[in-house]
C-alpha positions, 0 to 999 in steps of 0.5 A, a space after each residue: 562775257 560781252 561788255 555792257 554798253 556802259 563798259 563800252 562807252 567808258 572805254 570809248 570815252 577814254 579813247 576819245 580823250 586820247 585821240 582828240 585831246 592827247 590826254 590819258 583819262 583813267 577809266 575810274 574818273 569817267 562817270 556815267 549815269 542815267 539821263 534825267 527825265 527832263 532831257 533826251 537820252 538814256 545815258 549821260 556822261 559827265 564832261 567836266 573832268 575832260 575839260 582839263 585835257 580839251 581846254 575847251 568849254 564843257 559844251 564844245 568838249 561834249 560835242 566833240 566826244 559825242 561825235 567820236 562816239 557816234 563814229 565808233 558805236 553803232 548803238 548810238 543814234 544821237 546825243 546832246 550836250 547840256 552844260 557839262 553833261 553829254 546825254 546819249 540816245 541808244 537805238 531801239 535795236 539796242 534796247 530790244 536786243 538787250 531784252 531778248 538776249 539778256 533780260 528774257 534769259 533764264 536766271 537773269 539778275 543772278 551772278 555766278 559763284 565768286 568762290 567766297 564764303 560768308 556767314 550772316 548771323 541774325 536773330 540772336 534771341 534770348 530764351 527768356 522772352 518772345 520775339 518783338 518788333 525789333 527782332 522782326 527788323 533784325 530777322 528780315 534784314 539778316 534773311 534778306 541780306 543773306 539771300 541777296 549775297 547768295 544771288 550775288 555769287 557768295 556761298 552763304 551760311 545763315 546762322 542764329 546765335 541763341 542767348 540760351 544761358 546767363 542771368 536772364 534765363 535764370 531769372 525766368 527759371 527762378 520765377 517759375 520755380 517759385 510761382 509756376 505750380 508746374 505750369 506748361 505750354 500745354 496746361 496753359 494753352 500759351 506758346 512756350 516763348 510767351 509762357 517763359 516770358 511771363 515768368 521773366 516779367 513776374 521776376 522783374 516785378 517782384 525784384 523791383 518790389 524788393 529793391 524798393 524795400 531795401 531802399 526804404 531801409 536806407 540802401 542806395 539804388 546800386 546797393 539794393 539792386 545787388 543785395 535783393 534776395 531774388 537777384 542773389 538767388 538767381 546768381 546762385 542758380 547761374 553758378 549752379 548751372 555753370 557747375 553742371 547741377 543736374 536739377 538746374 540743367 534739367 529745368 533749363 533744358 525744359 524751359 528752353 525747349 518750350 521757348 524753341 518751339 515758340 520761336 520756330 512757330 514765329 520764324 515759320 510765319 515770318 518766313 525766315 530760316 537758318 542753316 546753323 544754330 549756335 548756342 552760348 551755352 556751348 561757346 562760353 567755355 570756348 571764350 574762356 580758352 581765348 581769355 587764357 590765350 590772351 593772358 599768355 600773350 599779354 593782351 589781357 591782364 588780371 586785377 587783384 579781384 581775379 577779374 580779367 581785363 584789356 586796356 584799349 585806351 590807346 585805341 580811343 576806347 576804354 578798359 574792358 572786362 572780359 572775365 569776372 573775378 568768380 570765373 563767370 563769363 560776360 557777353 564778350 567772352 561768348 562772342 570771342 569764342 563764337 567768332 573763333 568757332 564760326 571761323 573754325 567751322 566754315 573758313 569764312 572770308 567774311 562774317 556779318 553780324 546783324 545787331 542793333 546800333 546800341 551794340 556799336 561800341 561792343 563790336 568795335 571792342 570785339 573786333 579790335 580784341 580779335 585783331 590784338 589776339 592775332 586772328 588773321 580773319 578778324 579783318 573780315 568781320 562786319 557789324 551791320 548796325 541798324 536803327 530801332 523801330 518805333 510805332 505811332 503811339 496808341 497804334 498797338 498794345 503790347 502784351 507786357 506794355 513795353 515792347 510790341 510782341 512779334 506774334 501780336 504784330 503779325 496778327 494785326 498785319 493779317 487782320 488789317 490786310 483782310 479788312 483793306 482787301 475786302 473793302 477794295 473787293 479784291 477777293 472775288 472768286 477766291 475760296 476761304 483757304 485762298 483768302 486766308 493765304 492772300 491775307 497772310 502774304 499781303 500782311 507780311 508783304 506790307 510789314 516786310 517791305 515797309 521795314 526793308 525799304 529804309 536803309 538799315 542805319 536809319 531809325 524808322 517809324 512803322 505805321 501798320 495802316 500806312 504799310 497796307 496801301 495798294 497805291 503807295 510806296 508799299 509791298 501791297 502796291 508791288 504785289 498788286 502790280 505783279 497780280 495785274 501782270 499775271 492777269 494780263 498774261 492769263 487773258 492773253 493766253 501767254 506761253 513763253 517763246 524761245 524766239 521773240 520777234 522785235 517790233 519796228 520801233 519801241 514806245 518810250 514807255 517800253 524803252 524806259 521799262 527795258 532800261 530799268 529791267 536791264 539794271 537788275 543785275 547791277 542793283 543786286 550787286 550793289 545791294 550785296 556790296 552795301 548789305 542794303 536790301 533797301 536798294 533792291 526794295 526801292 528798285 522793285 518799286 520803281 519797276 512796278 511804277 514803270 510797268 504801270 505807266 507802260 500799262 496805261 500808255 500802251 495797249 497790250 492785248 489790243 495792240 493791232 500788230 501781232 508782233 507788237 502784242 507778243 513783244 509786250 506780252 513777253 515784256 510783261 512776263 519778264 517784268 513779272 519775273 524780275 518783280 517776283 525774283 526781287 521780292 523773293 530776295 526780300 523774303 516777300 511772296 507775290 500773289 498770282 491773283 488779287 
């Protein structure tokens, strides 16, 4: 593979320091960045580290390096030194050639296989309630990170660990047994996940009333929570489930089946998928095997009540329960088992857990326990921690009054997209099914882009109205730009050309757009390395902005020179490809027309 201009510049700056100043400057200490807009040039080298070899001012050092580079790299047309920064201008021939040989090539931006296997686990829903706004951020992050890693050369498996057992599902089951009267998704007309969620809420309401009664009788809050008849019955149901009671298992399978049908509908609408499903009902026993292994190795210890613990105080953490005294699992039991199972199944180099930041401590403990158990693969585990999503108060009502339901939010996004699109008159000439599809992709594009453009670690405020703005830093602005380019290409009867003739000179807006497009492979690589869809999302926005600047400053279809017209059409087509490809990695569809 040929060296990039950045690699060539770094190499020649190192040689310049050696030749001019008899110094040995490591390439890692040579910093290149894009030239700031107020200065002339496209690439800037930071000169300050070189002055220790030159013993000259930064300006004099920069001028000497610049002269050397001019003699050795024909791509450089001029340079200027501002304080400690050497700004380098590259020839139009360089930029035009970069466009024709790389940017226009099939598969531009994608990296060859690096031979590394990686698993991204996301979604991880509980089977006692529907998906909510927090799950949406989780799913979008996990899906996009997986797609970006694939584009960067990894062999990626997308996994969903379903929390399908435990006290939470027993609460829904018990409530359905008590108050369900045989209700099903078919008889109620409710999505299965919403129906089961309804009974989880009913359990919680009745449980709170029992707690209040016991507190009124003189019990403390903690005692009342333990002694309430409903929770004791739910715990008995869990014990019967773990003992394999056929009646309990049948009900559990039935209610989980309802939930899975509901989840699949939500996932389909959200545009996310999975290669592998894991179920805690399968992995909690495997976790118990690891607990036995840890007891044998002396990593864990047993207390008098037969519960099993690990002492992590020497590592700055706490003592941690890993198995209850009655032999039932806690969350970390399953997580230990699942981590082992994932490695056994795929022989992973790395495993990414996409889970909210409220679980930061849990994952520190999990990863440390696996290291103490001597698992060589534990160093490849990473918790992609993300912040909560808030909504402006009063913007949306939730079904249960506490969290915003994912299905409700998607409904609202599509409805808002419909209203905004119709207000702007962007649906002329579209048939009803085309309009419905357009509202779906605009609404989902707005939702996804707004959630993905923010770095995962940051908590964010999601405003549905602000997200659907055709002029702002939004998904619909990028989608509209893509549709605009497609309109230009259609009007110009564009057909891709195997050879592209180069114009005599490039306009500044063309050169800036080519330079930005040329960064696409590096952006994918960086976004993959940092597990950050935000880097890609913000880059695609910059591309859309730069294209609009080019569109307004330079005539495309009415260019007098045929070579210039064809070149600008090809530049437009390449921009559309990068926008569509980048948005696809974010899980966002772009329309052909709007």
